[in-house]
N, C-alpha and C positions, 0 to 999 in steps of 0.2 A: 649971275651963274645961270646958265641955261640947262634945264634937265629935259629929258625925253619923257613924253607921257606914255602910258601903258598902251595906248592905241597905235603908237609909232614904232614900238619894240617889235622886232621880228619874232615869229612864233618859235618855240622851243620844242625839240623832240627829246623827251625825257627817256631814261633807261626803262626798257620794257614797253614802251609805246611805240606804235606804228605810224601815228599821225602827229603833226605838230600840235603842241598845246598853246592855247590862247586863253589866258585869264580874262574873264569878262569884266567890264567896269560895273560900277554900281548902277548906272543908267541901263546897261544891257541886262543885268540881273533883274532889275525891277520890271523891264519890258517882258522878259521871259516868264516871270511870276505872274504878271498880268495876263499873259496869253493862256497860262495854265489855269488861272482862275476863271477866265472866260470859258475855256473849254469845259472845265469841271461844272460851271454853272449851267451850261447847256447840255449836261449829261453825257459828255464824251466818255468813251471807255479808256481804260488805262492804255490799251494798245494804241488807240487813236492818238492819245496825248503824246505817248513815246515817239510814234511815227512823225507826228507834227513837229515835235522838238527836234528830232534827228534831221528831218529835211530843212527846217528852217534855220536852225542854229548849229547843227553838226554836233550835237551832244550825245553822249552815251546814255544808256538807260538809267545808270545810277544818278546822273546829274538830273535827268528828267524826274526821277522819283523825288529828288531833293527839292526841285521846283514845285512839284505837286504837293508835297507836305507842307511847304510854306504857303502855297495857295489856299490849301484847306484851312490852315491856321488863320488866314486873312478872312476867309469866308465865315469862319466861326466868330471871329472878332466883329465883322460887319453885322452879323446877325444878333450880336450881343448875348451869345450863349456859350457855355462851356461844353465840352465833350459829352457829358452825361445828359445834358438837356438836348443836345442834337440827337443823341442816340434815342432818347425816349420819343422825341418828335418823329424820327424815322419809324419807330416801331408802331406809333400811332397811325402814321400815314399808311403804311403797308397793311396793317390790320383793317383799317377802313377800306382799303382797296380790295382785300379778301372778302369783306362782308357786302360789298357793293354788288347788287344783283344785276346792275346794268353793265358791269365791266365784262369785258371779252374773257374767254377762258385763257388766252395767252397773258392777258394783263393780270389775271389772278395767279397763273402759275409763276409768273415773274415775281409778283409780290411774295408768294410763298417761299420761292427760292431765296429772295433777298432777306426774308425774316430768318430762314435757316442759316444764312451766312452771319447775320447779326449775332444770333444766339449760339453760333458755333456747333450746330447740329451735324454738319458735314465734316466731322473731325476725321483726321487721317485714319485709315484702316490698315491693319497688319495683313500682309500678304506673304504667302510662302510659295516658293518655286520648288517644284518636285519633278522627278523624272517620269518616265512612262508608267502609267497606271498608279500614280501616286508614290512610286518607290524613290530610292535614292538617285541622285544624279551621278552618273559615272564620271570619274575624273582620270584623265590619262596622265601619268607622270612621264615626262620626257627627259627628266634629269637622271643622270646615272647615280645609282646609290652610293658607290664608293668614289674615292678621289684617286686618280692615277698620279702618285708622286713621281714615278719614274718619267712619264711623259713630261710632267711639269718641270722636273729638273733638266731634262734634255732641252726643253724649250728655253728655259732660263740660260742654259749654257750657250745655246745658239744665238741668243740675244746679247748677253753680257760677257760671254767667254766663261771659262772654268773659274771656279772660286780660287782665290789665291791660297797658297799653302806656305808652311814655314820651312819647307825643304825636307821634312820628314813625312810628308803626306798628310799631315794634320792641318785642319783649317787655321788660318791666322787668328780668327776669333772663335775658340771653342765655346760650346754652350757652357754657361755657368750654372752651378748647382747651388741650391739653398743648403748652407752649411749644416743645418740640424736635420732636415728631413730627407735630403738627397734628391729633391725634386728639381728637374731642369727648368730654370727660369726661362720664360718665354715660350715653352712648349705648350702650355695650356692657356695661353692668352694673357698671362700675367707679365 
């Protein structure tokens, strides 16, 4: 029995996608993770890695993030450290960089920024938007307050024709009432 390999299958465009989808083989995935590992080892930024993955393999940013995550896990395994140890090493490195009198001002600022990121000092801040001089923002309502049932009825009649009657001018399906309270069913959304 002859079967097609994944490499010979035509790419598929799935619902909601604009480009053909091609599932990478294990060898292709390993190659992509290795590229991500190399770029991360060389200090590439997230943007650089996303751009390289997109240009070389045509992957979206979510896939590039997945390759980056797997590459980071490999780097930690190669170093023989867990996440806590790697974090403490980074803190030690950047602290030494801050204390180094021979380091340039830019190197010290970058080390401080990186430490702030590690410790979460630059947490999201709350921002409020206000109108002129701190007042309320004016909102213009462009929707009519009331509903024009007459116009709606005429519109429906023009599309669907007049509602059928039973010959006595009453609708074929008159509104039903609740036997106990006299409330017209369907009139209030029930």
